[in-house]
Every structure is written in structure tokens, then in C-alpha cells.
VOGU-3710 file (C-alpha; in Angstrom, 3 decimals, decimal comma):
1> mkrvlktiia> -131,001/-226,730/-27,800  -131,844/-226,004/-24,157  -131,025/-222,343/-24,703  -133,408/-222,161/-27,698  -136,217/-223,863/-25,738  -135,697/-221,460/-22,843  -135,908/-218,513/-25,216  -139,134/-219,752/-26,825  -140,776/-220,627/-23,500  -139,817/-217,258/-22,018
11> avllcipgll> -141,197/-215,407/-25,049  -144,479/-217,333/-24,891  -144,872/-216,764/-21,156  -144,255/-213,068/-21,568  -146,864/-212,885/-24,337  -149,616/-214,699/-22,393  -150,640/-211,669/-20,289  -151,518/-209,845/-23,496  -153,177/-212,970/-24,981  -151,303/-212,316/-28,170
21> cgqnagtapd> -147,815/-210,921/-28,520  -148,029/-207,203/-28,804  -151,672/-206,873/-27,608  -152,013/-203,916/-25,188  -148,256/-203,509/-25,430  -147,813/-201,591/-28,628  -146,058/-202,805/-31,748  -142,362/-203,685/-31,696  -140,180/-201,868/-34,270  -139,019/-203,748/-37,365
31> rtvewtverl> -135,639/-204,170/-35,656  -135,142/-203,370/-31,981  -131,398/-202,781/-32,414  -129,570/-201,227/-35,403  -126,080/-202,682/-35,628  -122,730/-201,577/-37,043  -119,675/-203,866/-37,235  -116,027/-202,805/-37,175  -112,555/-204,116/-36,464  -110,785/-202,868/-33,322
41> dsagrisivf> -107,051/-203,066/-32,518  -106,535/-202,350/-28,849  -103,815/-203,247/-26,354  -102,402/-205,959/-28,555  -105,790/-207,572/-29,236  -107,696/-207,789/-32,530  -111,471/-207,817/-32,081  -114,670/-207,634/-34,100  -116,922/-205,109/-32,378  -120,719/-205,015/-32,751
51> tgkiaagwht> -122,226/-201,668/-31,737  -126,012/-201,416/-31,493  -128,443/-198,474/-31,228  -131,365/-199,750/-29,149  -134,872/-198,510/-29,900  -136,451/-196,201/-27,323  -138,266/-198,067/-24,566  -136,484/-201,346/-25,300  -133,507/-203,117/-23,766  -131,356/-206,074/-24,775
61> ydtdseaypf> -129,393/-208,634/-22,780  -125,814/-209,653/-22,039  -124,002/-212,731/-23,365  -124,569/-214,696/-20,150  -128,316/-214,220/-19,978  -130,150/-217,450/-19,209  -132,982/-216,876/-21,700  -132,026/-213,940/-23,943  -128,256/-214,108/-24,599  -126,422/-212,157/-27,262
71> avtfsslegc> -124,589/-214,677/-29,489  -122,235/-214,704/-32,469  -122,241/-217,493/-35,053  -119,559/-217,590/-37,762  -120,492/-218,976/-41,162  -117,166/-218,238/-42,863  -113,652/-217,654/-41,537  -110,809/-216,871/-43,949  -107,329/-216,588/-42,471  -108,591/-216,156/-38,918
81> spagepyals> -110,180/-218,015/-36,034  -112,168/-217,047/-32,918  -110,086/-216,487/-29,796  -112,851/-216,840/-27,239  -116,515/-216,181/-26,526  -118,244/-212,820/-27,134  -118,205/-210,328/-24,263  -119,732/-206,929/-23,539  -117,682/-203,743/-23,838  -120,508/-201,622/-22,393
91> egteydgenv> -121,506/-201,418/-18,754  -124,989/-202,811/-18,228  -127,784/-202,164/-15,754  -129,238/-204,646/-13,278  -132,884/-205,213/-14,267  -135,151/-208,012/-13,068  -132,164/-210,186/-12,153  -130,473/-209,730/-15,554  -127,684/-207,503/-16,893  -129,386/-205,406/-19,602
101> ffdevsfavd> -128,486/-202,497/-21,882  -130,509/-199,414/-22,822  -129,948/-196,896/-25,646  -126,604/-198,300/-26,906  -124,481/-201,389/-26,423  -121,188/-202,789/-27,746  -120,149/-206,444/-27,829  -116,817/-207,847/-29,017  -115,309/-211,161/-29,980  -111,520/-211,576/-30,193
111> vnvespeasa> -109,979/-213,261/-33,229  -106,640/-214,776/-34,166  -105,624/-213,226/-37,481  -103,327/-215,549/-39,423  -103,319/-213,943/-42,877  -102,986/-210,378/-44,215  -106,173/-211,037/-46,247  -108,335/-212,376/-43,434  -112,120/-211,966/-43,287  -115,047/-213,204/-41,211
121> ageitwmscs> -118,763/-213,606/-41,920  -121,722/-214,817/-39,903  -124,635/-213,539/-37,891  -125,407/-212,200/-34,455  -128,620/-213,062/-32,603  -130,273/-211,233/-29,741  -133,618/-210,623/-28,105  -135,052/-207,341/-26,845  -137,846/-206,571/-24,413  -139,812/-203,553/-23,283
131> drscaapeyy> -141,330/-203,155/-19,848  -144,457/-205,018/-21,025  -143,396/-207,531/-23,705  -140,558/-209,066/-25,699  -139,943/-209,102/-29,432  -139,215/-212,326/-31,251  -135,519/-213,359/-31,434  -133,722/-211,313/-34,103  -130,586/-211,763/-36,180  -128,181/-209,587/-38,172
141> efdisldnls> -125,748/-210,868/-40,814  -122,234/-209,433/-41,074  -119,209/-209,756/-43,334  -116,029/-207,927/-42,323  -112,512/-207,734/-43,765  -109,648/-208,114/-41,292  -106,790/-207,347/-43,688  -104,133/-204,604/-43,551  -103,018/-205,567/-40,085  -102,022/-202,304/-38,521
151> gedaqvspvg> -102,822/-200,059/-35,642  -100,678/-198,508/-32,963  -101,303/-201,224/-30,423  -101,943/-204,184/-32,689  -99,411/-206,958/-32,376  -99,195/-209,929/-34,674  -96,752/-212,785/-34,639  -93,812/-211,553/-36,736  -93,194/-214,780/-38,580  -93,976/-213,947/-42,178
161> kggfdwalii> -96,226/-211,022/-41,319  -94,347/-208,638/-39,083  -93,100/-205,226/-40,092  -89,604/-204,421/-41,281  -86,932/-203,585/-38,739  -86,540/-200,044/-40,008  -83,625/-199,274/-37,678  -81,643/-202,134/-39,204  -82,587/-201,093/-42,733  -81,537/-197,494/-42,077
171> eailwgfaal> -78,251/-198,756/-40,647  -77,676/-200,838/-43,783  -78,386/-197,788/-45,959  -75,914/-195,649/-44,002  -73,246/-198,362/-44,300  -73,922/-198,476/-48,027  -73,256/-194,758/-48,408  -70,235/-194,903/-46,104  -68,687/-197,709/-48,165  -68,076/-195,228/-51,000
181> ltpcvfpmvp> -65,364/-193,550/-48,912  -63,463/-196,728/-48,115  -60,026/-197,060/-49,733  -61,062/-200,149/-51,676  -64,146/-198,551/-53,212  -63,025/-195,003/-53,900  -60,272/-196,014/-56,364  -63,025/-197,531/-58,509  -64,257/-194,013/-59,248  -61,595/-193,374/-61,934
191> mtvsfflkgs> -62,366/-196,748/-63,514  -66,029/-195,817/-63,629  -65,300/-192,442/-65,214  -63,044/-193,989/-67,836  -65,752/-196,470/-68,736  -68,648/-194,047/-68,988  -66,665/-191,197/-70,551  -66,279/-193,372/-73,628  -69,694/-192,037/-74,494  -72,850/-193,543/-75,896
201> sspaagrfka> -74,724/-193,247/-79,124  -77,285/-190,948/-77,486  -78,078/-189,396/-74,079  -80,892/-191,891/-73,675  -78,483/-194,781/-74,254  -76,086/-193,307/-71,701  -78,820/-193,068/-69,096  -79,854/-196,645/-69,833  -76,285/-197,891/-69,350  -75,944/-195,978/-66,083
211> smyglfivll> -79,230/-197,430/-64,822  -78,210/-200,968/-65,732  -74,849/-200,425/-64,060  -76,580/-199,607/-60,781  -79,015/-202,505/-61,198  -76,212/-205,019/-61,741  -74,413/-203,816/-58,596  -77,584/-204,332/-56,571  -78,197/-207,772/-58,045  -74,626/-208,934/-57,444
221> ytvpisliil> -74,955/-208,130/-53,760  -78,562/-209,262/-53,248  -79,116/-212,318/-55,461  -76,537/-214,672/-53,861  -77,952/-214,320/-50,341  -81,498/-214,525/-51,695  -80,694/-217,762/-53,540  -79,256/-219,299/-50,385  -82,429/-218,470/-48,475  -84,715/-219,612/-51,286
231> itriaggdav> -82,935/-222,916/-51,862  -82,872/-223,813/-48,178  -86,512/-222,859/-47,794  -87,562/-225,037/-50,734  -85,398/-227,899/-49,534  -86,511/-227,906/-45,937  -88,977/-225,118/-45,266  -88,723/-222,053/-43,089  -87,302/-224,075/-40,210  -84,221/-225,074/-42,218
241> tadifnwlat> -83,618/-221,490/-43,331  -84,006/-220,268/-39,779  -81,657/-222,976/-38,486  -79,003/-222,059/-41,056  -79,011/-218,409/-40,114  -79,222/-219,285/-36,443  -76,163/-221,496/-36,918  -74,383/-218,695/-38,793  -75,175/-216,195/-36,051  -74,485/-218,309/-32,961
251> hwlpniiffi> -72,216/-221,300/-33,692  -68,647/-220,899/-32,512  -67,094/-221,731/-35,893  -68,519/-218,900/-38,058  -68,208/-216,446/-35,172  -64,547/-217,289/-34,642  -63,966/-217,065/-38,413  -65,632/-213,640/-38,557  -63,562/-212,522/-35,552  -60,316/-213,602/-37,232
261> vfmifaasff> -61,363/-212,007/-40,541  -62,074/-208,711/-38,811  -58,704/-208,771/-37,082  -56,952/-209,516/-40,389  -58,747/-206,662/-42,124  -57,910/-204,345/-39,225  -54,212/-205,254/-39,483  -54,374/-204,592/-43,213  -55,979/-201,198/-42,690  -53,228/-200,334/-40,186
271> gafeiilpss> -50,707/-200,964/-42,961  -49,327/-204,387/-42,010  -50,067/-205,788/-45,493  -52,435/-205,341/-48,431  -55,439/-207,590/-49,039  -56,300/-208,081/-52,677  -58,326/-210,695/-54,486  -56,454/-212,936/-56,949  -55,444/-210,826/-59,925  -56,613/-213,538/-62,346
281> linksdkgsd> -60,169/-213,254/-61,043  -60,200/-209,468/-61,248  -58,498/-209,424/-64,660  -61,053/-211,808/-66,136  -63,933/-209,645/-65,012  -62,105/-206,495/-66,089  -61,536/-207,917/-69,579  -65,200/-208,751/-69,753  -66,016/-205,103/-69,160  -64,331/-204,243/-72,483
291> rgglagiffm> -67,193/-205,940/-74,297  -70,004/-203,802/-75,567  -73,631/-203,711/-74,544  -75,056/-205,132/-71,339  -72,288/-207,718/-71,004  -69,684/-204,985/-70,667  -71,764/-203,122/-68,103  -72,294/-206,323/-66,108  -68,575/-207,116/-65,974  -67,868/-203,520/-65,017
301> altlvlvsfs> -70,260/-203,913/-62,057  -68,717/-207,301/-61,208  -65,257/-205,743/-61,149  -66,482/-203,066/-58,764  -68,028/-205,643/-56,415  -64,952/-207,894/-56,430  -62,403/-205,122/-55,938  -64,473/-203,366/-53,280  -65,141/-206,563/-51,332  -61,958/-206,128/-49,326
311> ctgpivgtvl> -63,632/-203,168/-47,620  -67,314/-203,933/-48,006  -66,982/-207,588/-46,945  -66,773/-206,838/-43,209  -69,581/-204,281/-43,533  -71,768/-206,773/-45,370  -70,946/-209,425/-42,775  -71,979/-207,115/-39,942  -75,292/-206,267/-41,617  -76,078/-209,908/-42,361
321> ikstegefwt> -75,146/-211,193/-38,909  -77,355/-208,575/-37,252  -80,197/-209,300/-39,640  -80,186/-213,034/-38,844  -81,656/-212,146/-35,456  -84,851/-211,305/-37,326  -86,956/-213,313/-39,738  -85,746/-215,409/-42,648  -86,460/-212,613/-45,148  -84,622/-209,913/-43,162
331> pmvtmlafsl> -81,169/-210,635/-44,671  -82,588/-210,138/-48,164  -84,194/-206,824/-47,248  -81,136/-205,495/-45,435  -78,802/-206,543/-48,229  -81,099/-204,880/-50,757  -81,030/-201,687/-48,690  -77,231/-201,792/-48,421  -76,685/-202,482/-52,115  -79,124/-199,763/-53,207
341> afalpftlla> -77,292/-197,187/-51,100  -73,906/-198,481/-52,267  -74,902/-198,439/-55,927  -76,681/-195,072/-55,894  -73,578/-192,802/-55,919  -71,991/-194,797/-58,749  -75,237/-194,725/-60,700  -75,595/-190,957/-60,326  -71,963/-190,368/-61,242  -72,391/-192,674/-64,225
351> ffpsllnrmk> -75,267/-190,430/-65,333  -72,911/-187,437/-65,114  -69,404/-188,843/-65,642  -67,802/-185,417/-65,978  -68,330/-184,925/-62,224  -66,108/-187,887/-61,467  -62,983/-186,090/-62,677  -63,382/-183,482/-59,938  -62,960/-185,947/-57,086  -59,382/-186,603/-56,033
361> sgswmntikv> -57,895/-188,967/-53,519  -55,205/-188,057/-51,006  -53,830/-188,680/-47,517  -57,343/-188,453/-46,132  -58,022/-191,817/-47,728  -55,411/-193,500/-45,516  -56,840/-191,731/-42,456  -60,252/-193,238/-43,183  -58,601/-196,593/-43,700  -56,969/-196,490/-40,246
371> ilgfievalg> -60,171/-195,280/-38,561  -61,985/-198,246/-40,105  -59,252/-200,487/-38,710  -59,930/-199,356/-35,142  -63,677/-199,768/-35,641  -63,175/-203,283/-37,005  -61,131/-204,257/-33,959  -63,998/-203,149/-31,713  -66,727/-204,789/-33,790  -64,735/-207,989/-34,236
381> fkflsvadqt> -64,884/-208,758/-30,548  -68,671/-208,855/-30,748  -68,397/-212,128/-32,697  -66,047/-213,604/-30,116  -68,452/-212,459/-27,397  -71,385/-214,275/-29,034  -69,453/-217,547/-29,138  -68,291/-216,987/-25,564  -71,856/-216,521/-24,274  -73,569/-219,301/-26,235
391> yhwgildrev> -70,947/-221,858/-25,143  -70,330/-220,406/-21,645  -66,556/-220,219/-22,086  -66,234/-217,313/-19,649  -63,493/-215,569/-21,658  -65,109/-212,203/-22,359  -67,054/-210,998/-19,359  -68,433/-207,477/-19,377  -65,359/-205,815/-17,809  -62,908/-207,438/-20,219
401> ylaiwivtfs> -65,052/-206,499/-23,206  -65,396/-202,903/-22,024  -61,671/-202,674/-21,300  -60,890/-203,683/-24,885  -63,292/-201,082/-26,268  -62,003/-198,339/-23,969  -58,383/-198,991/-24,982  -59,255/-199,327/-28,693  -61,161/-196,061/-28,905  -58,599/-194,261/-26,735
411> llgfyllgki> -55,914/-195,243/-29,243  -58,187/-194,000/-32,035  -58,460/-190,658/-30,253  -54,677/-190,380/-29,920  -54,328/-191,262/-33,614  -56,679/-188,458/-34,582  -54,583/-186,064/-32,499  -51,459/-187,195/-34,370  -49,869/-188,916/-31,361  -49,839/-192,262/-33,182
421> rfahdektdh> -48,708/-192,754/-36,792  -48,773/-195,766/-39,079  -46,601/-196,733/-42,024  -48,583/-194,962/-44,720  -49,457/-191,824/-42,732  -47,963/-188,511/-43,759  -46,272/-186,422/-41,097  -48,318/-183,347/-40,146  -47,242/-180,298/-38,140  -50,699/-179,469/-36,845
431> vsvkrlaaai> -54,072/-181,013/-36,123  -56,921/-179,905/-38,342  -60,217/-178,734/-36,904  -61,947/-181,798/-38,374  -59,537/-184,223/-36,703  -59,835/-182,326/-33,405  -63,646/-182,501/-33,558  -63,457/-186,234/-34,292  -61,004/-186,756/-31,416  -63,319/-184,913/-29,002
441> avfsfvvymi> -66,216/-187,163/-30,076  -64,115/-190,321/-29,639  -62,763/-189,360/-26,197  -66,301/-188,404/-25,094  -67,380/-191,910/-26,053  -64,496/-193,337/-24,007  -65,496/-191,294/-20,961  -69,073/-192,553/-21,378  -67,862/-196,190/-21,275  -65,639/-195,918/-18,199
451> pgmfgaplka> -68,478/-196,058/-15,592  -69,529/-199,332/-17,185  -66,451/-200,906/-15,608  -68,162/-200,347/-12,249  -71,635/-201,529/-13,254  -73,223/-198,541/-15,038  -75,903/-199,895/-17,444  -74,644/-198,008/-20,568  -78,054/-198,302/-22,238  -76,815/-196,888/-25,544
461> lsgylppmst> -74,457/-199,877/-25,898  -76,680/-202,501/-24,299  -77,089/-204,397/-27,551  -73,341/-204,865/-28,019  -72,139/-205,575/-24,482  -72,187/-208,926/-22,687  -75,049/-209,146/-20,156  -74,705/-207,602/-16,707  -74,767/-211,094/-15,171  -71,163/-211,540/-16,423
471> qdfvlgaavt> -70,007/-208,426/-14,531  -67,705/-209,433/-11,667  -67,984/-206,159/-9,774  -70,778/-203,604/-9,486  -70,121/-200,544/-7,364  -72,396/-200,606/-4,322  -73,892/-204,036/-4,980  -72,827/-207,656/-5,337  -73,794/-209,497/-8,481  -75,140/-212,900/-7,553
481> gtdmsaggqq> -77,322/-215,488/-9,151  -81,048/-215,092/-8,650  -83,077/-217,483/-6,551  -86,440/-218,753/-7,571  -89,455/-217,375/-5,751  -92,974/-218,866/-5,759  -91,653/-222,027/-4,175  -89,915/-223,458/-7,223  -86,350/-224,337/-8,065  -84,701/-222,045/-10,583
491> sgnrydlhlp> -84,175/-224,150/-13,668  -81,287/-221,917/-14,743  -79,166/-223,159/-11,841  -78,601/-226,365/-13,795  -77,428/-224,548/-16,901  -75,751/-221,390/-15,501  -78,385/-219,006/-16,866  -79,716/-215,866/-15,245  -82,370/-213,287/-15,983  -81,465/-209,597/-16,333
501> lglegyfdle> -82,205/-206,799/-13,854  -82,328/-209,138/-10,852  -85,527/-210,798/-12,059  -86,316/-214,361/-11,062  -87,705/-217,001/-13,347  -87,370/-220,285/-15,172  -85,583/-221,511/-18,275  -87,879/-224,427/-19,005  -91,440/-223,859/-20,246  -93,023/-226,791/-18,415
511> egleaaekag> -91,464/-225,774/-15,095  -92,655/-222,216/-15,611  -96,227/-223,321/-16,339  -96,249/-225,505/-13,233  -95,036/-222,585/-11,118  -97,687/-220,331/-12,655  -100,393/-222,854/-11,758  -99,253/-222,862/-8,135  -98,878/-219,087/-7,952  -102,091/-218,300/-9,840
521> kpvfvdvtgh> -100,286/-215,988/-12,243  -99,928/-215,723/-16,032  -96,636/-216,610/-17,728  -94,325/-214,190/-19,532  -92,262/-216,117/-22,102  -89,113/-214,364/-23,293  -87,853/-215,850/-26,575  -84,279/-214,636/-26,475  -80,671/-215,429/-27,350  -77,164/-214,723/-26,111
531> gcvncremes> -76,181/-213,161/-29,416  -79,400/-211,153/-29,800  -78,557/-207,436/-29,889  -82,207/-206,393/-29,897  -82,916/-208,599/-26,858  -80,305/-206,775/-24,777  -81,639/-203,440/-26,000  -85,203/-204,359/-24,999  -84,029/-205,441/-21,545  -81,968/-202,308/-21,000
541> rvwsdpeild> -84,380/-199,721/-22,412  -87,835/-201,212/-21,858  -87,702/-203,849/-19,118  -85,694/-201,496/-16,893  -88,557/-198,987/-16,744  -89,759/-199,035/-13,088  -93,392/-199,755/-14,007  -92,490/-202,511/-16,470  -90,031/-204,060/-14,025  -92,634/-204,018/-11,256
551> ilrneyiiva> -95,211/-205,780/-13,454  -92,727/-208,440/-14,551  -91,514/-209,047/-11,022  -94,892/-209,205/-9,273  -97,578/-210,099/-11,814  -95,948/-212,756/-14,018  -93,981/-215,967/-13,835  -91,073/-215,402/-16,220  -89,723/-218,079/-18,542  -86,665/-217,250/-20,658
561> lytddktrld> -86,130/-219,553/-23,630  -82,662/-219,155/-25,165  -82,820/-220,316/-28,774  -79,056/-220,160/-29,371  -77,624/-221,751/-26,221  -75,343/-224,705/-27,008  -75,575/-226,377/-23,580  -76,369/-230,086/-23,686  -79,648/-230,780/-21,903  -80,223/-233,419/-19,294
571> eedwvttesg> -81,731/-236,505/-20,892  -85,180/-235,910/-19,387  -85,270/-232,530/-21,147  -84,511/-233,822/-24,653  -87,125/-232,964/-27,272  -88,213/-235,343/-30,036  -89,497/-233,721/-33,221  -92,334/-234,965/-35,406  -89,781/-236,469/-37,779  -88,169/-238,408/-34,939
581> dvlkqmgran> -85,061/-236,261/-34,487  -83,903/-235,933/-30,887  -82,844/-232,401/-29,948  -80,268/-232,499/-27,171  -79,054/-228,895/-27,180  -80,971/-226,257/-25,246  -81,041/-223,763/-28,132  -82,293/-226,252/-30,711  -84,928/-227,634/-28,339  -86,194/-224,167/-27,414
591> sytvrtlfgv> -86,191/-223,052/-31,042  -88,298/-226,059/-32,033  -90,659/-225,497/-29,100  -91,432/-221,854/-29,828  -91,628/-222,502/-33,552  -94,160/-225,311/-33,240  -96,215/-223,929/-30,353  -96,241/-220,227/-31,165  -95,096/-219,920/-34,799  -92,057/-217,865/-33,748
601> naqpnyilla> -88,675/-218,054/-35,492  -87,211/-214,693/-34,496  -85,824/-213,141/-31,344  -86,752/-211,271/-29,311  -90,391/-212,257/-29,056  -92,642/-212,081/-26,029  -95,568/-214,436/-25,389  -98,177/-214,256/-22,623  -99,675/-217,561/-21,508  -102,210/-218,845/-19,045
611> pdgkmlapvr> -100,916/-221,652/-16,771  -102,569/-224,165/-19,115  -100,378/-222,930/-21,981  -103,056/-221,005/-23,887  -102,104/-217,621/-25,307  -103,547/-214,502/-23,676  -102,541/-211,996/-26,379  -100,846/-211,835/-29,774  -97,069/-212,277/-29,823  -95,115/-209,049/-29,375
621> gydlsipgfk> -91,734/-208,571/-31,015  -88,972/-205,961/-30,891  -90,534/-202,596/-30,066  -88,914/-199,975/-27,824  -92,226/-198,327/-26,942  -92,521/-198,456/-23,142  -96,252/-197,510/-23,131  -96,912/-200,161/-25,776  -95,080/-202,849/-23,791  -96,915/-201,839/-20,617
631> aflqngiesf> -100,273/-202,078/-22,429  -99,214/-205,489/-23,745  -98,477/-206,774/-20,237  -101,631/-205,270/-18,740  -103,741/-206,743/-21,522  -102,369/-210,174/-20,649  -103,228/-209,700/-16,987  -106,767/-208,555/-17,825  -107,294/-211,465/-20,220  -106,003/-213,925/-17,606
641> ragrmf> -108,356/-212,597/-14,935  -111,323/-212,536/-17,323  -110,572/-216,000/-18,682  -110,202/-214,688/-22,245  -107,816/-216,574/-24,500  -106,335/-215,256/-27,718
//
């Protein structure tokens, strides 16, 4: 009300010299500023920008003007909310004690976008003056859509609205194609040809059957995991679904089971024994395939899935475990991608069954089987490593893990050269060019890993290796725990946690905020996990950049929140949920904290906070763009200094 009175009084006083507004001063235009409104995504911030063309001879005022401020009033907000006060993007001119703008001006107001169909409506008000008089206060109504969240620098919290992890999807697709060559899947080719060579009443009917065959394969792989996610989400919401997959990915029991399963499959592939599903189960589904119509096609697809599971099971498990590091819908998407790629060759060959007769198996099938065995030994230890890190057992430090991989892949190289033979291998008098090329690739990989035993970062494998903090020896440097700077005690000392790359920080959000208040710095919150492959990759490829590392070390107080750590918290650190549950484990407490405060279920995620806990920018997730991450950090610093909150 005071601002309005000041505006009116100032306008009246300025009009008095001319007796009447406009007398001896000329006539003001119908509108002193012509406005356009647009959405701007810049440096991780989403803004509504008002750009005005100011009439010749007139000027308008900044947002902090005592009598003539530019202001924004929202009348409708759908799926969004303001993230601060309006501010000028243009550089003004000092005029009569005020910051004013001539010719053109741009103002912006930041918004939190919470829905892909967000929109905002309202009006802006301003007042313009010439060198002799002022026009009456003016207004301009706007209505802008904020949907289709995109833009190179735009970052939105990934829970329910982030983009797909395309790298993971592509990996699932490649595994799907590769599964065709496994010894469990390839023998199904003759069964497929025998089924579809029986013929159909017409070419159109044959194409329909082939299409349904592929569809059933996809559904049999995708529907079960989708039902699990859907049922848990309905029963307990997103948090329950996230907790289930977090448990699956990080608890010692499933990880030990997956490790044992991988070792059993590896032994089977080496020829120790054969793994087959119960014949009664396969026979029942096979008999069902003798039926006509869709029922027969369905049971044919079911037979393929059951028989091939001995080889595709570990592949599917790997894809699903990796995908649980993302959002609750990621397992469904990755499984769909895998099943589509797996089903595509069978669908195409079902369209043209005569091509199936041309493919023949041979000794190369056993070679692939053994190669898969070595790979499964290597991948199996990743599950044991996750359990080891989340429970701090100290069994698999980085050197031990690397030693196992170096020996495993060295043996694979010798196998390819014919120096090692298994029970089902045929004796060969020479090494083929293909096997030699494969052996060269494998031994090159081994040579690449060897420096890692002495502390080399091995960035290409950063997502699979235990963290550098578990390395007992680094050539030329001693690996020690980090001490807390900024006058605080490192919270991680109580729980045996350390930050990567020699960085110093906290492992409790409240302690980090207190330290930030004392240091006068913003807070960088790292939502991470011991079993998070993408977290290690971000640290190795992005954080390690000299400019990024310098910003993190000198401009921020770092807080790492492990959402999968199984350490029991001290009683004063227990967290009580809204339902009254007491969370006593570090991982569960941190997961609840970031989920309720920031709407984050996935890892990695990065959050920039002011010392009072308010967000300075949208949440940033997994993204290997170094320039993008640098812009994200700099945007947080600028917002902190300007007092802008997201």
C-alpha cells in the first residue's frame, strides 16, 4: 500500500509543474513500453523473461525503485511456482538517483517447474517517465506455457520427469542382440524354424503369427518386472518401489545371491555341469505350443524364454541391477529395450523361416560359451564389491578387485590363443585370425588395468571399480583420510566415509549447513551410493576436471549423502518419518531426507543449497558434460551471491 501511495504522490508532484499531466510536456504514447514474454533455460535455471521496447524519449525503472518499480503479479500458476523476486537482466543507467533503462530492457523471474504441462499467467506493472513528465502506471497481461521441459542447460529434478538414461538403454539393446549368440538361445533357432515352416493359410496370416511371436517374447520379459513395480507403487507409493529396488541393489543378501549365481553359471559355461530348467516345466510349455492360433504362438514364445533363461538370466540381472540406480520406471524401460532387441531377430526370422535353415551351429558355440564364462566371473565380483562397500567389510579393496580382473582376463587371452582348453573344446592346430584379434584386444585391456594396481585412475572402468579410498598403495602418494577444513569436524570420521579426489566435506546435512553458515559458502549436496556405477563415473570423468575440482574445493561446502550405506547411526542422528517409523541406518535416513526435502529418489543427483537449506538451482542428475556441470556450479554461486533462490 505504501508503494502505491508513493507512486501516486510522485506522479502528482511531477505533474504539478505543468498544471495538468502532459501540459507543455507533449502527449505520452498509448503504451510507453511494448513487451514480449518468453521462457528462458539458462545455466540450469528456468525463467520467464519480459523484454520491453521503450518509446523514444522515455525511460523506465528497475525492480528496486522506491516510487516506480517494475513488478510481476501472478494470477494463475499451473504446475509451477515462483522461485524468487523479479530482477533485471539488462544493465541500467544512473539517472536522478535511480537505476533506469532507455531503448530496451529485459526483466526475469525464476520459476520452479513441477509438471511437464506447466503454465503461468498474470500481469506486469511499470511506470515510465520522460525528462519533463511521467505517464500513469501501466500494466501488461501475460499467459505463457512452460511445458516441454528441454534446453541444453535446463535441469529438472529427475524424479518422474527426467530424461531416459540412453547409455543404459543402448547397453540393454546390445545385450539383447548378443543374447542370440549364446548357447542356450541359439539352439532355439531350429525349433523356431520347425514351428513357422509348418506354414500358414496365407502370407498375411504368417506375418501376423511372426509379429505376435515377437510381441509375446517382449511381454514375457517386460510384464513381470512391470507388475512388481506397479503393485509396490500402488501399495505404498513411489517410496516403497524405490526402497525395494534400493534393497535389491545394495543389500548384502541379493548381492551375495547374484554373486553365487554368476559363479555357478560361469562354472557351467566352463563345462563343469549343465544348467537346465526342470524338464516338466519346459515340456508343458512345449506341448502348449502344439496348439493352434495365438495360444500355440504364446507357448512357443514361453518355451523360448524358459529355455534361454539359463543364458539370458545373468544378462537380465545385470541390466536390472544397473537400472535400479535410476528412477523407479528405469527397470521397465531397460527391460523393454532388452526384450525388443532379443525378440527382433526371432521375429524377422519367423517372417522368413527359410533363412533359418542356413544357420548352423558348431565348435564356435562352445567358444562363445567359455568367453561368457570368463566375463561372468569378472562381472560377478561387482555384486560382491557392492555388498563389501555398503557394509564396510573390507574384503574387496581396489587392488584385490583389480587383481581378480587382471588374472581373469589374462586367462581369457590365453584361452583365445589355445593355451587353455576345457572339456568340450575341440583341439586345434592353429589360431585363427579372429581369435588372435580377440586375444590382442583382451591382453590390451589387461595392460590398461595394470597401472591401476599402483593408483592410476582408470577412468574407463571407474563405474565398476571400488573407490580410490580403498586403495592401500598409490605410487608417489599416501592415501589417507581427509580432514575437515572450515573449522568443522569431518562427520565421516565417525562412519569411515571419505570423499573422492582428496576433497573434504561432511556426511550429515545439518553439519554441512552449519559449516556453510560459518564459512559463508553455498552447499554442494552429493546424493550418492556405494553401489552407484554412474556416481563413480561422474567423480572420475567430471569432478576430476581441474576447473570443476577447484570450484568444489574452494567455493562450496560439500555434503555427501550415501543412500545405500548400511551403517547404524548414532542415536542422535536417527530420523523419524511422518508415519512414526524410526530410521536407524544411514542409507535409509539419507534416502528419506533427500526424498522428502528435494523430491529425489535416484543417484547420482546434485543439489545446491544456501546455508539456510533453500535451493539455489534445479537438481542436476547424471550428465557427463563438463561445461554443463561447470555452468551448474557457477549458477549456484551467482544465485547465492545475489540472494536468488530457486
